[in-house]
Backbone as CSV, one residue per row, in Angstrom:
resi,resn,N_x,N_y,N_z,CA_x,CA_y,CA_z,C_x,C_y,C_z
1,UNK,-11.077,10.448,33.985,-9.629,10.320,34.048,-9.188,9.406,32.900
2,UNK,-8.152,9.832,32.202,-7.616,9.023,31.102,-6.360,8.301,31.564
3,UNK,-5.976,7.270,30.840,-4.821,6.475,31.215,-3.493,7.011,30.709
4,UNK,-3.527,7.854,29.663,-2.286,8.392,29.106,-2.537,9.783,28.531
5,UNK,-1.453,10.501,28.331,-1.563,11.826,27.729,-2.097,11.703,26.306
6,UNK,-1.593,10.743,25.548,-2.055,10.578,24.164,-3.546,10.258,24.111
7,UNK,-4.043,9.494,25.070,-5.485,9.212,25.103,-6.265,10.499,25.329
8,UNK,-5.808,11.337,26.246,-6.480,12.605,26.507,-6.457,13.528,25.297
9,UNK,-5.319,13.593,24.616,-5.197,14.440,23.422,-6.087,13.912,22.304
10,UNK,-6.118,12.601,22.138,-6.964,11.996,21.098,-8.433,12.328,21.348
11,UNK,-8.907,12.125,22.574,-10.299,12.447,22.902,-10.595,13.926,22.655
12,UNK,-9.637,14.765,22.991,-9.786,16.210,22.820,-10.003,16.565,21.349
13,UNK,-9.154,16.051,20.471,-9.270,16.406,19.053,-10.441,15.715,18.368
14,UNK,-10.883,14.584,18.904,-12.090,13.966,18.347,-13.312,14.867,18.533
15,UNK,-13.246,15.796,19.487,-14.361,16.720,19.727,-14.263,17.993,18.896
16,UNK,-13.220,18.137,18.091,-13.055,19.345,17.276,-14.137,19.395,16.197
17,UNK,-14.942,20.451,16.176,-16.035,20.533,15.203,-15.572,20.741,13.763
18,UNK,-14.310,21.041,13.550,-13.805,21.297,12.196,-13.459,20.031,11.428
19,UNK,-13.269,18.920,12.148,-12.859,17.695,11.479,-13.995,17.118,10.653
20,UNK,-13.658,16.709,9.442,-14.634,16.083,8.558,-14.741,14.609,8.930
21,UNK,-15.759,13.964,8.406,-15.847,12.516,8.600,-14.602,11.896,7.987
22,UNK,-14.018,11.015,8.714,-12.810,10.367,8.219,-12.242,9.481,9.306
23,UNK,-11.161,8.833,8.998,-10.506,7.942,9.937,-9.602,8.779,10.844
24,UNK,-9.574,8.440,12.140,-8.709,9.126,13.106,-7.820,8.077,13.740
25,UNK,-6.491,8.237,13.596,-5.543,7.235,14.069,-4.516,7.862,15.013
26,UNK,-3.728,7.011,15.637,-2.586,7.435,16.444,-1.345,6.760,15.873
27,UNK,-0.339,7.564,15.555,0.950,7.093,15.035,0.855,6.315,13.728
28,UNK,-0.162,6.602,12.939,-0.290,5.982,11.619,-1.224,6.832,10.772
29,UNK,-0.811,7.121,9.553,-1.642,7.884,8.628,-1.740,7.106,7.332
30,UNK,-2.957,6.815,6.930,-3.174,6.044,5.711,-2.903,6.862,4.459
31,UNK,-3.152,6.244,3.328,-2.831,6.871,2.044,-4.020,7.503,1.339
32,UNK,-5.217,7.381,1.927,-6.421,7.916,1.279,-7.058,9.017,2.129
33,UNK,-7.552,10.073,1.478,-8.233,11.133,2.239,-9.629,10.668,2.650
34,UNK,-10.251,11.162,3.621,-9.759,12.080,4.622,-9.334,11.255,5.831
35,UNK,-8.110,11.471,6.291,-7.605,10.802,7.478,-6.892,11.813,8.356
36,UNK,-6.944,11.542,9.663,-6.247,12.354,10.649,-5.435,11.423,11.533
37,UNK,-4.322,11.925,12.037,-3.497,11.123,12.941,-2.746,12.027,13.899
38,UNK,-2.580,11.547,15.105,-1.725,12.202,16.083,-0.475,11.360,16.224
39,UNK,0.673,12.025,16.331,1.925,11.300,16.579,2.763,12.109,17.555
40,UNK,3.373,11.406,18.484,4.221,12.088,19.450,5.503,12.536,18.756
41,UNK,6.071,13.634,19.267,7.300,14.192,18.705,8.435,14.026,19.710
42,UNK,9.628,14.194,19.243,10.806,14.057,20.094,11.090,15.393,20.762
43,UNK,11.133,15.371,22.085,11.455,16.570,22.853,11.838,16.173,24.267
44,UNK,12.490,17.058,24.950,12.777,16.840,26.368,11.500,17.176,27.134
45,UNK,10.969,16.262,27.930,9.676,16.513,28.559,9.695,17.521,29.706
46,UNK,10.779,17.610,30.461,10.792,18.453,31.654,11.226,19.870,31.291
47,UNK,10.379,20.835,31.658,10.683,22.249,31.447,11.289,22.836,32.715
48,UNK,10.673,22.514,33.864,11.136,23.030,35.152,10.774,22.038,36.245
49,UNK,11.720,21.792,37.155,11.476,20.903,38.291,11.506,21.722,39.570
50,UNK,10.533,21.462,40.441,10.456,22.148,41.726,11.126,21.317,42.805
51,UNK,11.422,21.941,43.924,12.152,21.303,45.019,11.425,20.069,45.565
52,UNK,10.090,20.045,45.478,9.338,18.893,45.978,9.269,17.742,44.970
53,UNK,9.888,17.937,43.790,9.896,16.896,42.762,8.812,17.049,41.712
54,UNK,7.839,17.922,41.953,6.831,18.177,40.926,7.485,18.959,39.789
55,UNK,6.806,19.026,38.656,7.440,19.666,37.509,6.434,20.245,36.520
56,UNK,6.927,21.197,35.747,6.216,21.685,34.569,6.821,20.922,33.403
57,UNK,5.959,20.354,32.580,6.420,19.511,31.481,5.780,19.926,30.169
58,UNK,6.332,19.393,29.106,5.760,19.610,27.783,5.620,18.273,27.070
59,UNK,4.581,18.190,26.276,4.360,17.021,25.436,4.166,17.564,24.031
60,UNK,5.173,17.377,23.178,5.057,17.851,21.812,4.541,16.733,20.927
61,UNK,3.677,17.114,20.005,3.085,16.129,19.116,2.673,16.798,17.817
62,UNK,2.374,15.980,16.835,1.944,16.468,15.524,0.511,16.025,15.257
63,UNK,-0.243,16.927,14.660,-1.560,16.603,14.140,-1.366,16.497,12.636
64,UNK,-1.551,15.308,12.099,-1.349,15.066,10.669,-2.682,14.813,9.992
65,UNK,-2.721,15.101,8.703,-3.922,14.733,7.948,-3.552,14.428,6.503
66,UNK,-4.412,13.666,5.905,-4.333,13.428,4.473,-5.642,13.929,3.901
67,UNK,-5.527,14.895,2.990,-6.692,15.537,2.392,-6.646,15.413,0.876
68,UNK,-7.808,15.583,0.267,-7.861,15.620,-1.190,-7.029,16.808,-1.665
69,UNK,-6.404,16.656,-2.820,-5.528,17.708,-3.324,-5.521,17.697,-4.841
70,UNK,-5.406,18.878,-5.395,-5.148,19.037,-6.828,-4.481,20.393,-6.995
71,UNK,-4.104,20.710,-8.202,-3.480,22.002,-8.459,-4.528,23.104,-8.578
72,UNK,-5.790,22.739,-8.398,-6.871,23.717,-8.451,-6.716,24.738,-7.323
73,UNK,-6.755,25.998,-7.668,-6.569,27.082,-6.707,-7.609,27.045,-5.602
74,UNK,-8.864,26.796,-5.921,-9.948,26.789,-4.931,-9.716,25.679,-3.901
75,UNK,-9.362,24.493,-4.346,-9.120,23.390,-3.416,-7.917,23.694,-2.516
76,UNK,-6.877,24.266,-3.078,-5.694,24.619,-2.286,-6.052,25.646,-1.213
77,UNK,-6.859,26.624,-1.569,-7.288,27.640,-0.594,-8.146,27.006,0.490
78,UNK,-9.024,26.083,0.126,-9.853,25.397,1.120,-8.992,24.611,2.102
79,UNK,-7.991,23.914,1.613,-7.103,23.163,2.501,-6.356,24.107,3.435
80,UNK,-5.814,25.189,2.909,-5.094,26.156,3.742,-6.034,26.803,4.756
81,UNK,-7.249,27.096,4.350,-8.233,27.706,5.251,-8.565,26.776,6.408
82,UNK,-8.658,25.469,6.126,-8.922,24.514,7.201,-7.854,24.630,8.280
83,UNK,-6.584,24.709,7.880,-5.511,24.774,8.873,-5.462,26.099,9.604
84,UNK,-5.812,27.179,8.943,-5.926,28.463,9.656,-7.011,28.358,10.724
85,UNK,-8.162,27.810,10.338,-9.278,27.665,11.281,-8.935,26.685,12.404
86,UNK,-8.264,25.599,12.064,-7.882,24.594,13.052,-6.944,25.199,14.095
87,UNK,-5.920,25.923,13.639,-4.972,26.547,14.569,-5.663,27.595,15.432
88,UNK,-6.580,28.350,14.854,-7.353,29.331,15.645,-8.197,28.625,16.692
89,UNK,-8.809,27.498,16.332,-9.624,26.735,17.282,-8.767,26.275,18.455
90,UNK,-7.577,25.743,18.177,-6.672,25.293,19.244,-6.341,26.458,20.173
91,UNK,-5.963,27.591,19.603,-5.596,28.761,20.407,-6.770,29.260,21.239
92,UNK,-7.959,29.322,20.635,-9.148,29.785,21.357,-9.499,28.841,22.504
93,UNK,-9.415,27.537,22.251,-9.722,26.561,23.298,-8.744,26.688,24.458
94,UNK,-7.472,26.869,24.149,-6.463,27.007,25.201,-6.704,28.266,26.026
95,UNK,-6.980,29.372,25.353,-7.238,30.632,26.063,-8.459,30.515,26.973
96,UNK,-9.441,29.733,26.563,-10.668,29.555,27.348,-10.496,28.504,28.451
97,UNK,-9.347,27.854,28.488,-9.105,26.831,29.504,-9.696,25.478,29.168
98,UNK,-10.133,25.300,27.929,-10.664,24.011,27.478,-9.483,23.190,26.960
99,UNK,-8.973,22.322,27.802,-7.757,21.582,27.506,-7.995,20.076,27.627
100,UNK,-7.076,19.277,27.084,-7.253,17.823,27.167,-7.301,17.318,28.612
101,UNK,-8.082,16.281,28.802,-8.106,15.578,30.094,-6.767,14.872,30.248
102,UNK,-6.267,14.832,31.471,-4.941,14.283,31.727,-5.011,13.095,32.679
103,UNK,-3.948,12.281,32.693,-3.875,11.179,33.661,-3.796,11.721,35.088
104,UNK,-4.065,10.860,36.042,-4.001,11.234,37.453,-2.631,11.822,37.787
105,UNK,-2.637,12.909,38.556,-1.396,13.561,38.968,-0.879,14.593,37.985
106,UNK,-1.592,14.785,36.875,-1.192,15.763,35.866,-2.338,16.743,35.618
107,UNK,-1.973,17.981,35.307,-2.978,19.003,35.003,-2.519,19.815,33.801
108,UNK,-3.312,19.811,32.728,-2.998,20.583,31.525,-3.023,22.069,31.854
109,UNK,-2.077,22.816,31.296,-2.003,24.255,31.519,-2.213,25.061,30.246
110,UNK,-1.706,24.586,29.121,-1.841,25.321,27.861,-1.572,24.388,26.692
111,UNK,-2.211,24.701,25.581,-1.981,23.991,24.330,-1.600,25.044,23.307
112,UNK,-0.447,24.882,22.665,0.052,25.895,21.736,0.393,25.295,20.385
113,UNK,0.194,26.099,19.346,0.594,25.735,17.993,2.046,26.177,17.825
114,UNK,2.940,25.231,17.555,4.349,25.556,17.328,4.633,25.864,15.862
115,UNK,3.950,25.170,14.974,4.076,25.406,13.536,2.706,25.162,12.922
116,UNK,2.162,26.159,12.233,0.833,25.996,11.643,0.845,24.955,10.536
117,UNK,-0.333,24.596,10.062,-0.458,23.547,9.055,0.357,23.833,7.808
118,UNK,1.145,22.863,7.414,1.913,22.985,6.186,1.926,21.633,5.483
119,UNK,2.079,21.693,4.162,2.067,20.488,3.357,3.466,19.862,3.372
120,UNK,3.523,18.581,3.701,4.790,17.859,3.692,5.011,17.099,2.393
121,UNK,3.910,16.663,1.790,4.021,15.833,0.601,2.694,15.882,-0.144
122,UNK,2.741,15.799,-1.473,1.506,15.813,-2.253,1.674,15.008,-3.534
123,UNK,0.561,14.412,-3.943,0.462,13.802,-5.261,-0.615,14.595,-5.981
124,UNK,-1.005,14.185,-7.140,-2.066,14.905,-7.857,-3.445,14.594,-7.272
125,UNK,-3.527,13.668,-6.298,-4.818,13.292,-5.732,-4.982,13.636,-4.266
126,UNK,-3.874,13.603,-3.488,-4.005,13.911,-2.067,-2.706,14.495,-1.522
127,UNK,-2.816,15.099,-0.333,-1.660,15.743,0.283,-1.598,15.406,1.762
128,UNK,-0.381,15.396,2.284,-0.106,15.130,3.693,0.255,16.461,4.342
129,UNK,-0.546,16.858,5.329,-0.339,18.113,6.060,0.010,17.811,7.512
130,UNK,0.688,18.781,8.149,1.069,18.602,9.546,0.997,19.928,10.295
131,UNK,0.528,19.849,11.557,0.568,20.957,12.501,1.375,20.460,13.694
132,UNK,2.339,21.244,14.146,3.127,20.868,15.311,2.556,21.597,16.525
133,UNK,2.333,20.825,17.609,1.688,21.358,18.807,2.471,21.011,20.060
134,UNK,2.178,21.754,21.118,2.818,21.528,22.415,1.772,21.667,23.518
135,UNK,1.708,20.647,24.358,0.859,20.669,25.538,1.768,20.888,26.744
136,UNK,1.546,21.973,27.469,2.278,22.195,28.721,1.391,21.730,29.856
137,UNK,2.018,21.055,30.845,1.227,20.545,31.954,2.060,20.466,33.220
138,UNK,1.347,20.412,34.332,1.955,20.277,35.651,1.859,18.811,36.049
139,UNK,2.956,18.261,36.571,2.951,16.879,37.034,3.355,16.873,38.498
140,UNK,2.485,16.290,39.330,2.772,16.172,40.769,3.961,15.249,40.994
141,UNK,4.664,15.475,42.093,5.759,14.577,42.492,5.143,13.264,42.951
142,UNK,5.836,12.185,42.700,5.376,10.880,43.194,5.541,10.836,44.699
143,UNK,4.539,10.323,45.340,4.565,10.179,46.788,4.920,8.742,47.151
144,UNK,5.909,8.575,47.993,6.287,7.247,48.446,5.283,6.749,49.481
145,UNK,4.902,5.502,49.378,3.901,4.927,50.294,4.541,4.496,51.587
């Protein structure tokens, strides 16, 4: 059992076999490659509320990375290929029911790619990429003691 949704998501992506050796952070991305970071996104969390107070919710977040970059065609294709493979891995894991561990009272239902990897910023040495994701989950109603 994890203490927060972000902890569960972090543990989940640390197990991704596609990630290269590098620094993995939450809500912070350094300036040198290779680094990865998760950051929460702004969204309304409740999708649907049931009469008993339980709900279907969403947790939107971004998977960011800083990778080596140049105008070299081969390197650009390698970076783009990583994000194609990464998004496929997320989709395959979700379809197979392999989802992040959740805090008590919550159960992950699906993990979806909202926007595939795209470059947000680049210099002649490195680039900042982002994938937008959504975790849908069920949250039990709080029980009064």
